[in-house]
C-alpha positions as a printed NumPy array, in Angstrom:
array([[-66.364, 249.432,  89.812],
       [-62.914, 249.795,  88.095],
       [-60.697, 252.93 ,  88.778],
       [-57.293, 254.01 ,  87.657],
       [-55.52 , 257.439,  87.763],
       [-52.003, 258.828,  88.164],
       [-51.442, 261.852,  90.267],
       [-48.636, 263.976,  91.608],
       [-48.655, 264.583,  95.34 ],
       [-47.536, 267.832,  97.293],
       [-44.087, 266.525,  97.558],
       [-43.736, 265.863,  93.88 ],
       [-44.045, 262.079,  94.227],
       [-46.045, 260.099,  91.631],
       [-48.95 , 258.188,  93.097],
       [-51.038, 255.647,  91.231],
       [-54.752, 255.198,  92.349],
       [-56.244, 251.999,  91.406],
       [-58.334, 249.113,  92.41 ],
       [-56.566, 246.424,  94.231],
       [-56.619, 243.293,  92.275],
       [-58.106, 239.926,  93.18 ],
       [-54.654, 238.768,  94.271],
       [-53.872, 241.763,  96.441],
       [-55.841, 240.42 ,  99.417],
       [-52.873, 239.68 , 101.659],
       [-51.296, 243.255, 101.036],
       [-54.61 , 244.858, 101.707],
       [-54.918, 242.913, 105.053],
       [-51.363, 243.814, 105.938],
       [-52.176, 247.487, 105.227],
       [-55.276, 247.293, 107.369],
       [-53.367, 245.742, 110.295],
       [-50.438, 248.25 , 110.008],
       [-52.755, 251.251, 109.987],
       [-54.741, 249.824, 112.832],
       [-51.53 , 249.574, 114.896],
       [-50.334, 253.17 , 113.971],
       [-53.331, 255.136, 115.221],
       [-56.265, 254.733, 117.549],
       [-58.687, 256.264, 114.99 ],
       [-59.49 , 253.045, 113.317],
       [-62.68 , 251.149, 114.229],
       [-60.732, 248.052, 115.309],
       [-57.611, 246.785, 116.712],
       [-54.919, 244.988, 114.543],
       [-55.484, 241.771, 116.297],
       [-59.217, 241.727, 115.454],
       [-58.702, 240.897, 111.762],
       [-59.991, 237.429, 111.066],
       [-60.425, 237.566, 107.367],
       [-57.95 , 235.383, 105.293],
       [-56.12 , 236.554, 102.223],
       [-58.298, 234.079, 100.185],
       [-61.479, 235.734, 101.708],
       [-60.216, 239.182, 100.982],
       [-59.258, 238.229,  97.378],
       [-62.856, 237.001,  96.834],
       [-64.112, 240.335,  98.292],
       [-61.987, 242.224,  95.876],
       [-63.141, 240.237,  93.018],
       [-66.813, 241.047,  93.952],
       [-65.95 , 244.829,  94.193],
       [-64.547, 244.796,  90.721],
       [-67.875, 243.557,  89.415],
       [-70.053, 245.811,  91.549],
       [-71.002, 249.162,  89.824],
       [-72.064, 250.655,  93.144],
       [-68.913, 249.903,  95.19 ],
       [-65.248, 250.554,  94.823],
       [-62.002, 250.215,  96.699],
       [-59.194, 252.589,  95.667],
       [-55.565, 251.955,  96.747],
       [-52.864, 254.492,  96.503],
       [-49.435, 253.311,  95.498],
       [-46.096, 255.169,  95.702],
       [-43.184, 253.374,  94.068],
       [-45.289, 250.167,  93.965],
       [-45.87 , 250.364,  97.765],
       [-49.338, 250.475,  99.218],
       [-49.626, 253.754, 101.044],
       [-53.376, 254.26 , 101.515],
       [-56.708, 252.757, 100.843],
       [-60.186, 253.892, 100.623],
       [-63.564, 252.26 , 100.104],
       [-67.034, 253.337,  99.029],
       [-70.118, 251.051,  99.659],
       [-73.819, 251.473,  99.496],
       [-75.372, 252.057, 102.988],
       [-78.155, 249.697, 101.747],
       [-79.457, 247.969,  98.612],
       [-83.058, 248.954,  99.544],
       [-84.647, 251.587,  97.2  ],
       [-85.223, 254.138, 100.069],
       [-81.513, 254.157, 100.74 ],
       [-79.837, 253.513,  97.51 ],
       [-78.777, 257.184,  97.146],
       [-76.441, 256.834, 100.146],
       [-72.915, 255.578, 100.199],
       [-70.576, 255.047, 103.109],
       [-66.828, 255.808, 103.038],
       [-63.633, 254.856, 104.911],
       [-59.963, 255.471, 104.447],
       [-56.764, 254.494, 106.039],
       [-53.347, 256.113, 105.39 ],
       [-50.053, 254.611, 106.525],
       [-48.324, 257.004, 108.985],
       [-45.209, 257.334, 106.82 ],
       [-47.439, 259.012, 104.19 ],
       [-49.319, 261.544, 106.327],
       [-49.278, 265.044, 105.235],
       [-48.293, 264.728, 101.485],
       [-51.756, 264.895,  99.994],
       [-52.437, 261.31 ,  99.551],
       [-55.774, 261.398, 101.581],
       [-56.923, 264.193,  99.32 ],
       [-56.02 , 262.12 ,  96.296],
       [-57.955, 259.114,  97.581],
       [-60.858, 261.382,  98.652],
       [-61.122, 262.896,  95.109],
       [-61.117, 259.593,  93.496],
       [-63.881, 258.314,  95.799],
       [-66.134, 261.311,  95.268],
       [-65.505, 260.961,  91.408],
       [-66.612, 257.325,  91.745],
       [-69.504, 258.098,  93.979],
       [-70.822, 260.504,  91.324],
       [-70.356, 257.982,  88.528],
       [-72.292, 255.484,  90.646],
       [-75.159, 258.06 ,  90.886],
       [-74.991, 258.403,  94.665],
       [-76.426, 261.672,  96.058],
       [-74.588, 261.617,  99.347],
       [-71.502, 260.139, 101.054],
       [-71.513, 259.336, 104.765],
       [-68.766, 258.561, 107.2  ],
       [-67.919, 258.367, 110.901],
       [-64.923, 259.799, 112.425],
       [-63.386, 259.719, 115.928],
       [-63.899, 263.035, 117.649],
       [-60.158, 263.54 , 118.134],
       [-59.059, 262.567, 114.713],
       [-58.118, 266.296, 113.699],
       [-56.383, 265.181, 110.499],
       [-59.365, 263.14 , 109.351],
       [-61.93 , 265.861, 110.219],
       [-59.709, 268.488, 108.416],
       [-59.664, 266.24 , 105.296],
       [-63.395, 265.75 , 105.188],
       [-64.09 , 269.494, 105.879],
       [-61.748, 270.361, 103.001],
       [-64.009, 268.3  , 100.55 ],
       [-67.243, 269.769, 102.047],
       [-68.376, 267.171, 104.502],
       [-70.458, 268.362, 107.288],
       [-71.02 , 267.252, 110.789],
       [-74.643, 266.219, 111.418],
       [-74.396, 264.484, 114.635],
       [-72.234, 262.978, 117.36 ],
       [-72.323, 259.671, 119.246],
       [-70.685, 260.028, 122.635],
       [-68.766, 256.996, 123.922],
       [-68.72 , 255.436, 120.587],
       [-65.213, 253.893, 121.013],
       [-64.169, 252.07 , 124.238],
       [-60.388, 251.339, 124.312],
       [-58.884, 248.543, 126.048],
       [-57.429, 250.747, 128.706],
       [-60.944, 252.051, 129.658],
       [-60.827, 255.513, 127.749],
       [-63.664, 256.232, 125.574],
       [-64.045, 258.559, 122.519],
       [-66.949, 260.056, 120.677],
       [-67.693, 259.844, 117.028],
       [-68.952, 262.44 , 114.632],
       [-71.283, 261.548, 111.901],
       [-70.454, 263.448, 108.662],
       [-71.976, 263.523, 105.167],
       [-71.373, 265.125, 101.838],
       [-74.278, 266.031,  99.558],
       [-73.072, 265.48 ,  95.928]])
């Protein structure tokens, strides 16, 4: 699914929301590695990325052609600042009304409204794709993420204790959230 929109953030900066192109794989991977290094709220460590830039480029091409999935990247002054993705939970008929969502924002861009801009774009895309609900999982101590999701009407419907186990032995729970569209 294609997407393009220009928005103005809380700090007055202009932000372009668009699909990453089929040549942006390397930049997307660098973003995912960086955001995984900046916070322990991501589902993986930075050193766990095994996808190559070529494989990511292929994935991005497939997303552009998929009417039920979208990746939306946020650019400020041509720099990738955030990335969000919406994918079907399943292609099976009984679950085709459900989509799953994930987002990552570089730490330098926290607090200026970029997460909200990506969230609005994802919700708009979900409606266009005729989804009835969006689902996500968020680490229970990620107050920023939970606040963002609550702002857009997401509700907690469950919790998985010990969902994350960090390399130092600590664990964290994970809230299950959904938004009925």
